[in-house]
Backbone as CSV, one residue per row, in Angstrom:
resi,resn,N_x,N_y,N_z,CA_x,CA_y,CA_z,C_x,C_y,C_z
1,UNK,102.508,-11.239,78.865,103.371,-11.601,77.771,104.416,-10.502,77.520
2,UNK,105.606,-10.968,77.238,106.710,-9.993,76.973,106.723,-9.825,75.421
3,UNK,106.599,-8.618,74.994,106.532,-8.312,73.574,107.955,-8.040,73.011
4,UNK,108.812,-9.073,73.096,110.176,-9.029,72.565,110.486,-10.409,71.995
5,UNK,111.355,-10.368,71.047,111.882,-11.630,70.465,112.737,-12.353,71.494
6,UNK,112.419,-13.680,71.767,113.249,-14.381,72.743,114.706,-14.682,72.287
7,UNK,114.902,-14.577,70.959,116.227,-14.881,70.464,117.117,-13.639,70.443
8,UNK,116.616,-12.528,69.857,117.485,-11.362,69.735,117.068,-10.180,70.587
9,UNK,115.995,-10.317,71.372,115.450,-9.324,72.233,114.964,-8.041,71.549
10,UNK,114.658,-8.144,70.290,114.179,-6.982,69.538,112.684,-6.778,69.825
11,UNK,112.257,-5.519,69.803,110.868,-5.194,70.044,110.084,-5.191,68.702
12,UNK,110.774,-5.449,67.603,110.116,-5.408,66.299,109.531,-6.765,65.982
13,UNK,108.422,-7.059,66.615,107.764,-8.343,66.354,106.378,-8.093,65.793
14,UNK,105.821,-9.093,65.114,104.544,-8.977,64.551,103.788,-10.335,64.691
15,UNK,102.460,-10.273,64.799,101.734,-11.573,64.853,101.663,-12.230,63.512
16,UNK,101.651,-13.523,63.466,101.487,-14.292,62.213,100.030,-14.596,62.028
17,UNK,99.533,-14.442,60.803,98.113,-14.734,60.519,97.772,-16.146,60.880
18,UNK,96.646,-16.299,61.544,96.256,-17.686,62.003,94.963,-18.129,61.438
19,UNK,94.325,-17.362,60.543,93.045,-17.764,59.990,92.033,-16.632,60.014
20,UNK,90.887,-16.929,59.460,89.871,-15.874,59.326,89.057,-15.658,60.583
21,UNK,89.071,-16.608,61.526,88.170,-16.447,62.712,88.884,-15.870,63.883
22,UNK,90.043,-15.332,63.776,90.733,-14.701,64.901,90.186,-13.315,65.133
23,UNK,90.102,-12.859,66.373,89.583,-11.525,66.657,90.554,-10.408,66.110
24,UNK,89.968,-9.355,65.691,90.746,-8.227,65.216,90.470,-7.001,66.115
25,UNK,91.425,-6.107,66.243,91.121,-4.906,67.028,90.088,-4.033,66.314
26,UNK,89.277,-3.359,67.104,88.244,-2.481,66.552,88.935,-1.098,66.381
27,UNK,89.072,-0.679,65.106,89.668,0.617,64.813,88.540,1.641,64.804
28,UNK,88.601,2.659,65.666,87.487,3.613,65.694,87.565,4.579,64.444
29,UNK,86.419,4.941,64.005,86.330,5.873,62.840,86.945,7.177,63.151
30,UNK,86.961,7.567,64.420,87.608,8.820,64.804,89.111,8.836,64.521
31,UNK,89.767,7.613,64.586,91.185,7.558,64.346,91.440,7.747,62.827
32,UNK,90.539,7.160,62.025,90.723,7.348,60.557,90.510,8.803,60.186
33,UNK,89.491,9.441,60.789,89.236,10.901,60.542,90.434,11.721,60.991
34,UNK,91.058,11.364,62.181,92.184,12.086,62.689,93.397,11.965,61.734
35,UNK,93.665,10.809,61.278,94.822,10.601,60.398,94.619,11.353,59.109
36,UNK,93.460,11.261,58.536,93.098,11.991,57.275,93.227,13.512,57.475
37,UNK,92.694,14.008,58.577,92.678,15.463,58.776,94.082,15.981,59.051
38,UNK,94.944,15.168,59.693,96.337,15.565,59.924,97.034,15.706,58.604
39,UNK,96.819,14.795,57.687,97.488,14.850,56.357,96.984,16.083,55.568
40,UNK,95.686,16.350,55.654,95.165,17.532,54.944,95.757,18.805,55.536
41,UNK,95.850,18.877,56.895,96.394,20.026,57.558,97.843,20.220,57.206
42,UNK,98.612,19.112,57.176,99.988,19.205,56.809,100.171,19.717,55.353
43,UNK,99.345,19.184,54.428,99.390,19.630,53.082,99.107,21.150,52.971
44,UNK,98.079,21.616,53.679,97.722,23.056,53.621,98.828,23.911,54.258
45,UNK,99.437,23.461,55.338,100.490,24.261,55.966,101.733,24.345,55.065
46,UNK,102.049,23.196,54.432,103.247,23.230,53.540,102.947,24.165,52.333
47,UNK,101.705,24.079,51.790,101.348,24.967,50.695,101.416,26.426,51.104
48,UNK,100.933,26.715,52.308,100.982,28.122,52.785,102.403,28.595,52.940
49,UNK,103.261,27.762,53.469,104.683,28.169,53.589,105.353,28.371,52.282
50,UNK,105.042,27.466,51.369,105.657,27.582,49.994,105.139,28.849,49.314
51,UNK,103.868,29.180,49.478,103.327,30.436,48.848,103.978,31.657,49.494
52,UNK,104.227,31.618,50.792,104.899,32.739,51.444,106.344,32.893,50.980
53,UNK,106.986,31.778,50.780,108.406,31.816,50.327,108.561,32.241,48.894
54,UNK,107.735,31.689,48.043,107.934,31.857,46.594,106.905,32.832,46.007
55,UNK,106.012,33.361,46.709,104.981,34.303,46.173,104.827,35.523,47.028
56,UNK,103.649,36.007,46.996,103.351,37.210,47.723,102.499,36.926,49.001
57,UNK,102.663,35.758,49.500,101.950,35.345,50.727,100.813,34.448,50.387
58,UNK,100.324,33.720,51.389,99.219,32.848,51.192,97.941,33.648,51.084
59,UNK,97.064,33.259,50.170,95.758,33.949,49.993,94.851,33.644,51.143
60,UNK,93.771,34.429,51.155,92.791,34.287,52.233,92.055,32.932,52.155
61,UNK,91.848,32.439,50.958,91.137,31.152,50.849,91.961,30.021,51.477
62,UNK,93.244,29.992,51.246,94.034,28.917,51.813,94.208,29.140,53.292
63,UNK,94.235,30.338,53.783,94.287,30.548,55.233,93.007,30.105,55.948
64,UNK,91.879,30.363,55.312,90.618,29.943,55.863,90.543,28.397,55.822
65,UNK,90.980,27.824,54.707,90.983,26.330,54.637,91.909,25.727,55.719
66,UNK,93.005,26.356,55.987,93.941,25.852,56.975,93.341,25.943,58.380
67,UNK,92.610,27.028,58.697,91.977,27.165,59.971,90.854,26.130,60.110
68,UNK,90.078,25.919,59.056,89.006,24.899,59.147,89.632,23.471,59.345
69,UNK,90.723,23.231,58.595,91.389,21.931,58.759,91.903,21.745,60.179
70,UNK,92.434,22.819,60.763,92.899,22.739,62.128,91.794,22.443,63.111
71,UNK,90.624,23.097,62.899,89.464,22.854,63.796,88.992,21.406,63.646
72,UNK,88.910,20.937,62.387,88.507,19.540,62.196,89.474,18.592,62.816
73,UNK,90.781,18.854,62.725,91.818,18.025,63.333,91.669,18.017,64.886
74,UNK,91.406,19.175,65.463,91.260,19.285,66.928,90.005,18.500,67.348
75,UNK,88.896,18.594,66.640,87.646,17.859,66.945,87.893,16.346,66.785
76,UNK,88.601,15.964,65.737,88.880,14.491,65.518,89.805,13.981,66.640
77,UNK,90.754,14.815,67.115,91.594,14.408,68.214,90.832,14.207,69.479
78,UNK,89.874,15.106,69.736,89.030,14.988,70.949,88.166,13.752,70.859
79,UNK,87.605,13.460,69.649,86.749,12.285,69.519,87.588,10.990,69.658
80,UNK,88.814,11.000,69.145,89.653,9.816,69.312,90.025,9.690,70.741
81,UNK,90.274,10.771,71.458,90.612,10.720,72.843,89.477,10.059,73.650
82,UNK,88.227,10.328,73.287,87.094,9.688,73.951,87.026,8.184,73.637
83,UNK,87.400,7.813,72.419,87.386,6.418,72.007,88.612,5.643,72.474
84,UNK,89.596,6.301,72.971,90.871,5.679,73.255,90.819,4.536,74.277
85,UNK,90.030,4.637,75.351,89.965,3.474,76.311,89.476,2.180,75.644
86,UNK,88.409,2.303,74.832,87.871,1.110,74.136,88.837,0.592,73.124
87,UNK,89.591,1.464,72.475,90.563,1.078,71.494,91.719,0.320,72.190
88,UNK,92.156,0.802,73.322,93.214,0.163,74.040,92.823,-1.215,74.532
89,UNK,91.608,-1.360,75.025,91.110,-2.669,75.483,91.031,-3.598,74.300
90,UNK,90.548,-3.164,73.174,90.407,-3.994,71.944,91.805,-4.427,71.468
91,UNK,92.778,-3.500,71.466,94.121,-3.822,71.010,94.793,-4.810,71.994
92,UNK,94.612,-4.612,73.267,95.166,-5.564,74.265,94.569,-6.975,74.101
93,UNK,93.308,-7.040,73.820,92.632,-8.353,73.636,93.169,-9.046,72.362
94,UNK,93.361,-8.234,71.336,93.960,-8.747,70.090,95.354,-9.265,70.322
95,UNK,96.226,-8.519,71.008,97.561,-8.887,71.239,97.655,-10.139,72.095
96,UNK,96.751,-10.277,73.101,96.809,-11.456,73.962,96.234,-12.704,73.248
97,UNK,95.404,-12.544,72.221,94.822,-13.656,71.517,95.761,-14.266,70.524
98,UNK,96.784,-13.546,70.126,97.736,-14.044,69.167,98.651,-15.082,69.812
99,UNK,98.822,-16.218,69.122,99.664,-17.321,69.652,100.993,-17.453,68.929
100,UNK,101.040,-17.079,67.650,102.244,-17.284,66.893,102.845,-15.887,66.499
101,UNK,104.090,-15.662,66.820,104.732,-14.351,66.586,105.978,-14.533,65.729
102,UNK,106.370,-13.459,65.065,107.574,-13.528,64.211,108.395,-12.211,64.417
103,UNK,109.692,-12.334,64.514,110.543,-11.188,64.662,110.884,-10.664,63.248
104,UNK,110.825,-9.358,63.119,111.116,-8.738,61.828,112.577,-8.590,61.635
105,UNK,113.395,-8.688,62.631,114.860,-8.517,62.448,115.553,-9.826,62.153
106,UNK,115.268,-10.853,62.935,115.997,-12.127,62.774,115.096,-13.227,62.198
107,UNK,113.842,-12.954,61.860,112.917,-13.902,61.275,112.639,-15.105,62.171
108,UNK,112.933,-15.006,63.452,112.639,-16.082,64.416,111.131,-16.156,64.623
109,UNK,110.559,-17.356,64.562,109.105,-17.523,64.806,108.925,-18.443,66.028
110,UNK,107.968,-18.053,66.899,107.734,-18.794,68.116,106.249,-18.745,68.477
111,UNK,105.898,-19.660,69.342,104.490,-19.708,69.854,104.535,-19.354,71.372
112,UNK,103.412,-18.735,71.753,103.213,-18.360,73.123,102.451,-19.457,73.853
């Protein structure tokens, strides 16, 4: 299947909901942990930079928390990397099972 709109050739397409019994991709818990830990790490890094710019440097507690968040992010990334083949297969099965698609740019709707 070509994942482009047949009318405008845009890649911004999305599947249209077809009911409750359609298969869904299996989202691994490691992906949710990875996204959450990236946001926490980003928050801690921005806080550290702000403390260095507007204060007398980041304290030891925030530096330790940043290192711990980095380690958790690295472990979550490794766990997601291990789950990635199954996630890709699940996502491909989901994409191929969808029959009705809609373009987000021109609102064209078509069936495969």
